[in-house]
N, C-alpha and C positions, 0 to 999 in steps of 0.2 A: 604419519603424518605431516612430519615437515617439511615434505614434501608438497603441502597443499598450496591451491594458487591463493594468494595473502595478495593484499594491498601494500605495495612500496610508499615510499614516503614522500616521492614525488607522487604519486596519484592522488592521496587522501587532500591535497589542499586542494589538488580541483575541486573533487566535494564539496570542501567546507568554505569555497569562494560561490561554488552554485547555494548553495543553503544561506552563505550572509547575503548571498546581493538579491535572494526572493526575501529572506527574511531580518532585514537588516534593524532591525530591537525585537529581542525577545521582551514581548509583552508579558503581562501578570498571566494573562488570560491563556496564553501561549504556554507559558512553564508551567500554570496547571496542567494543561491538556495532555500534555507531554510530559508531568511527572515529574521534573525535574530535582524537586524537593524530595522524592522516593519516598512519600508518605504512603503510598498505595506501595501493598508489599509486590506488585510483582511489575511494577512502572521501571526497572530499570532496562529498557532495550532501547530508549531513544538516548544522545547526548549531547551536551550545549555545546552544539561545533561554532559557538565564537568564541569557549574555553581550551574545549580538549585539546590537547601533543600526540601527536604519532606515539610518542614512546608514552603514553597513558596507556591509549588503545592497543596497542602491541603489545604490554604489559600485561594487558589483559586476557589478550588473543593466548600465551601463552600461560595465563593463570587457568583456563576455561580448561585445555591442552591437559595440562596437569590436573585438575579435578576430573576430567573425563577417564585419567587409567585409575583412578582410586577404586572403581568399579562402588561408588556408592547405590542405596537406592534411589527410589523416585524423592521422595521427600528432602531426604537428604543431602541427592547433588543438587535440586531445585533451594535447598538454601544453602550449598556452598560456593553457587553463580551469583546467586546474589550477593550472601555478603559479597565475595571478592570485588563486585562491580560498587559498590559502597566504598568498599573501603580503597577502591580504585577514581573514585571518581568520576568514570566513566562508565558508557552502558553499553549492547551489545550490540552498538551502530556509528555510524558513524554522526548519523544526525538522528532520521526519523526511524526508520528501520531499514536492516539488508536489500531490500530490494526498490526504497527511494536513494538510495545512496546510488543500486549502482545505476539504475535509470535515470540519474542525472549527471553521471561521468557520463553518457552516453550518450543524452540529447542537450546538456546544457551549452547555451552559450551566449554570451552577453549584449548580443545582437539581435536576439531571438525575440520574437512580443508574441507569441501566442505560445499557451499553454493549456494541458487536457490532464483534468485530474483525474487519475482511476482511482473509484475508490473500494478498497472491500472491508472485508467486516472485525476480523481480528490476525493478531499474529499465532502463529500455533503454542503451544505447552511450551515454558520453559528449560523441559529437558526431553527432547525430541527421539520418538523411538526408532531402534535400531542404526542410529547416526551420531557423529560428535558433537556437542555443543555447538553452537552456532556462536559463532566471535565477531567482534567488530572489524573484521580483516580478512574475512571470508567469499575471496572477488567473484567466486562461482553462486554465491547465495544473490538470486536474483531472478527478474519473470522473463530475461532472456536464455535462463539457465535451466526453465521448468519448459517443457514443449507444450505438455497437453493447457497449458492455460493460454498460447497461441491467440490461438481462436479471438478469445475475450482482450486483446490487446490492438488499435490500431494501426495502419499500414505505418500515420506520418511517424510512429517510436523508433522508423530506421532511422529517424537524424533531423525530419521537416518540422519538428516542432517539440520542442519539452514537456517531459512525459513526468508528470510527481505524482509516485506511487504513494498513497498513503492507506491506512486503515481508520475507519470510524474508532471503534476501539484499540485504543494507544498501547495497551499494555500486552503481555506476554499473556496469557490463560496460565492457572496454575502448573503443577507437576500432576500428571497423572489423569489430567482433565482430557475429554475426549477434542479433540481436533477444530470440528465444527459444531453449530448450534447458535440460540442466541445466548447471552449475554442471561449469564443467574446474577449471585451473588456477588459479584469483583465489588465489590465499594465504589464502580463509577457508574453509572444509568445512564442509559441513552438521549437522555436531557441532556448530561453532563457532555455528554458527546458531541453532541447539536451546538453547545457555546461555545468546547473548543475549535470543532470546522466550521462554526461563524467565525469564531476569531483569528484561523486559518486562513481562510476565503479573502475575510477582509484581509489583510497582509500582500494576499497572493494578486488581488485587483490593485493593488498599487506596481506591482514587479511589469503587468503583464496587458497587455490595452485586449487580449480576445482570450477568455477565460472557459473554456467549457466542461462540462464534467459527465462521467462514464461509472457506471456503478456497477457493482455486479453480487449478486444475492440475491433470495429475498429478502435477508434479516434488513439488508440494511436500506430495501426500497420498506418496508415496513415499521424503520427510524427514519425517515426523513419524509414520506410519503406526510404530514401534517405541513408538510412547507411547498407542498408541490400543490402550484398554483391551477394546475388546469389537466386535474387527475381526481375521482372522483374520493370519498375519502375512505373510503372499505374498501377498495377494488386489490383486488390480488394481482401480484405482476403477474402471473400467466396471462389472466385475463386480460388487463390491458394491453399486454404482446398482441393477445389474439388480436384485440378490438382493438388497435391503434399500430401496426407496425411500422416500425420507422419514425416514429412521432417524437419529437421532439418537444418536452416538454420544458417549464419553467418553472425552478427550483427558486425559494429566497432563502439566500445564505448570505451574510455579515450586512444585514442591511440592503443588498442589492438581490437583480434578478439574474441568473447564469441559465447558460441550454444546458440541459440535462437529457442525460439516455440510459435509462435503465436496464442490464441485462440480468438474465441470470446467472450464476457462478460458472465458469469455464470449467469449474473440477469437477463437474457434475455432468458430465456428457451423458447421459439418460436425460437430461431437460433441458440443456445448451443448444443441444444438437439435433433437437427437433428440427424435421423443414422449418413450418410454422415460427419459430425463434430466429433459426440462420437467417431466415430473409428479413426478418426484424432486424437484426445486428448489421447485416448489409446495409441496409434500405438507411437504417440511425447514420450509419458510417458516411454513407454519401451526404445526407442531409448534413452534415457535420463539420464536409468536407476533408473526414480524415482519414480518404481514400478504403482502402478493403479490410476486413476481419481478419485478424492472421500474418505474423509479421513474414516478408513475404519471400525469406530466404529457408522458412520452415518444410519440410519435406513429410512431414507425418499426416494421415488421411484424415485429423477433423479437420485441421489447417486448411487445408484443401477442399473439405466438405466446405466451410464456412467462408472461404474466397470466391468457389466455383458458384455455388447457388443461385439459380438463376431469381427473379425479382417480379414479379407475377405486375 
């Protein structure tokens, strides 16, 4: 495991700078949303990027690898990972999540005024199946490292705008929990998540002159729907896509209106890859001036299908 690709002392400050530029102050609302007080049992994914040092992040990386070698059961390993994060004062990312870290490193620049927020539902359980535990320094833990998700990512994430990947639910799932599905009794409701998202978008709007939102999956759609001004209150995501392909909605977040494109989850190709949905993705990204769906360098069939399908 010592040969894995990990962030260096030179790369981490660049990501911290990006975070600090977007969020120059950690408001009480953001601190609560990101769980910095660690009062929620599995809120150890995030790290206070204004305070953490490389040495602390590196220590947690190697501590996680030490825990991996112990061969613990799910619950015991989850507890050990949580206690290690609490003891070292940092979480299992450089900021909000590993995908957020990596995407900011790839796309952030001080002179960019446009950002697209990619909104997922939640992170995986703290104890992953059949692979080592996550750490804050794993450079391969990224959107760009998981090609099956690329059809849900706009072409501009190759560098023409800033990409801010976040999950609506900011914490890990508990050990042994399923990888997907709506929130259950995790100690943090969708209403609280929306309040946190409001606080985040408020700060993002201060930094960028042009903010757009793309969401993945029906669970996120259902949670956001009460804030969408231009959609029927009880409409299913699939119904909306069929009725208004490529339509850009208005959503109220942080007291402001944000252009919004809801998508099915790219991890579930049986839904995402339907012809009517791919047309919606391609037309929606064109309407938002985000380019084609799927990162340009992708060679997988899914991304090619998303990029090539005709729009009637």
